[in-house]
C-alpha positions as CSV (number, residue, x, y, z in Angstrom):
1,M,-0.1,-17.0,7.6
2,I,-0.2,-15.8,11.2
3,T,-1.2,-18.4,13.7
4,L,-2.7,-17.1,17.0
5,P,-2.0,-18.8,20.3
6,V,-4.9,-20.8,21.8
7,N,-5.4,-20.7,25.5
8,P,-6.8,-24.1,26.7
9,N,-8.4,-22.4,29.8
10,G,-10.7,-20.3,27.6
11,P,-10.3,-16.6,26.6
12,A,-7.7,-14.7,28.6
13,P,-8.8,-11.6,30.6
14,P,-7.8,-8.3,29.2
15,G,-4.6,-7.0,30.6
16,P,-0.8,-7.1,30.1
17,A,-0.7,-10.9,29.5
18,L,-2.9,-10.6,26.5
19,S,-1.0,-7.7,25.0
20,Q,2.3,-9.5,25.5
21,T,0.9,-12.6,23.7
22,W,-0.2,-10.5,20.7
23,E,3.1,-8.7,20.7
24,T,5.1,-12.0,20.6
25,V,2.8,-13.3,17.8
26,L,2.7,-10.3,15.6
27,T,6.2,-8.9,15.9
28,V,8.6,-11.5,14.5
29,P,12.2,-10.2,14.2
30,N,13.3,-10.7,10.7
31,G,16.7,-9.4,9.5
32,D,15.8,-10.1,5.9
33,R,13.2,-7.3,5.3
34,S,12.3,-6.6,1.8
35,D,10.4,-3.4,2.4
36,R,13.6,-1.3,2.5
37,S,14.0,-1.0,-1.2
38,P,14.5,2.4,-2.9
39,W,11.9,1.2,-5.5
40,N,9.2,1.8,-2.8
41,W,9.6,5.6,-3.3
42,L,8.0,5.1,-6.7
43,L,4.7,4.5,-4.8
44,V,4.7,8.1,-3.8
45,V,3.9,9.2,-7.4
46,P,0.3,7.9,-7.6
47,I,-0.4,9.4,-4.1
48,V,1.0,12.9,-4.9
49,L,0.0,13.2,-8.5
50,P,-3.8,13.5,-7.9
51,L,-3.1,16.1,-5.2
52,L,-1.7,18.6,-7.7
53,P,-4.7,20.7,-8.7
54,F,-2.9,22.6,-11.4
55,L,-2.9,19.4,-13.5
56,F,-6.7,19.2,-13.8
57,N,-7.9,22.7,-13.2
58,S,-9.3,23.1,-16.7
59,D,-12.1,21.9,-18.9
60,E,-9.9,21.5,-22.0
61,P,-8.6,19.4,-23.7
62,R,-11.5,17.0,-24.1
63,L,-10.9,13.3,-24.9
64,F,-13.9,11.5,-26.5
65,G,-16.1,14.4,-25.2
66,F,-15.0,13.9,-21.6
67,P,-13.5,17.0,-19.8
68,L,-9.9,16.9,-18.7
69,F,-10.8,16.1,-15.1
70,Y,-12.6,12.8,-15.8
71,W,-10.1,11.2,-18.2
72,L,-7.2,12.4,-16.1
73,Q,-8.7,10.6,-13.1
74,L,-8.6,7.4,-15.2
75,A,-5.1,8.2,-16.2
76,F,-4.1,8.5,-12.5
77,I,-5.5,5.0,-12.0
78,A,-3.3,3.7,-14.8
79,V,-0.3,5.4,-13.3
80,G,-1.0,3.9,-10.0
81,V,-1.3,0.4,-11.5
82,A,1.9,0.9,-13.5
83,C,3.9,2.1,-10.5
84,T,2.6,-0.7,-8.3
85,T,3.5,-3.3,-10.9
86,V,7.0,-1.9,-11.4
87,V,7.7,-1.8,-7.6
88,Y,6.3,-5.3,-7.2
89,Q,8.4,-6.7,-10.1
90,M,11.6,-5.0,-8.9
91,T,11.3,-5.9,-5.2
92,K,9.9,-9.5,-5.3
93,R,12.2,-12.2,-4.2
94,G,12.9,-15.4,-6.1
95,R,10.0,-17.8,-5.3
């Protein structure tokens, strides 16, 4: 949770003092960053996969009467959920 500083004199006028306050509150130096894991590259898959039109540039095959485009979009969602779950499980710290 981020706590914001409270000015007892009321709201501060816009200017450098306000931006410095926000900078000190929002940028906390932390040498133990967990966002540098190579597992995070797996999150590129669900972003790039739907951008490849040759995958769904067809009407066939149909699955339960739905054309390839529609059921493949649902499969992309499942791939995104799976990739996100794997990255989360592999990069979470002991809590």
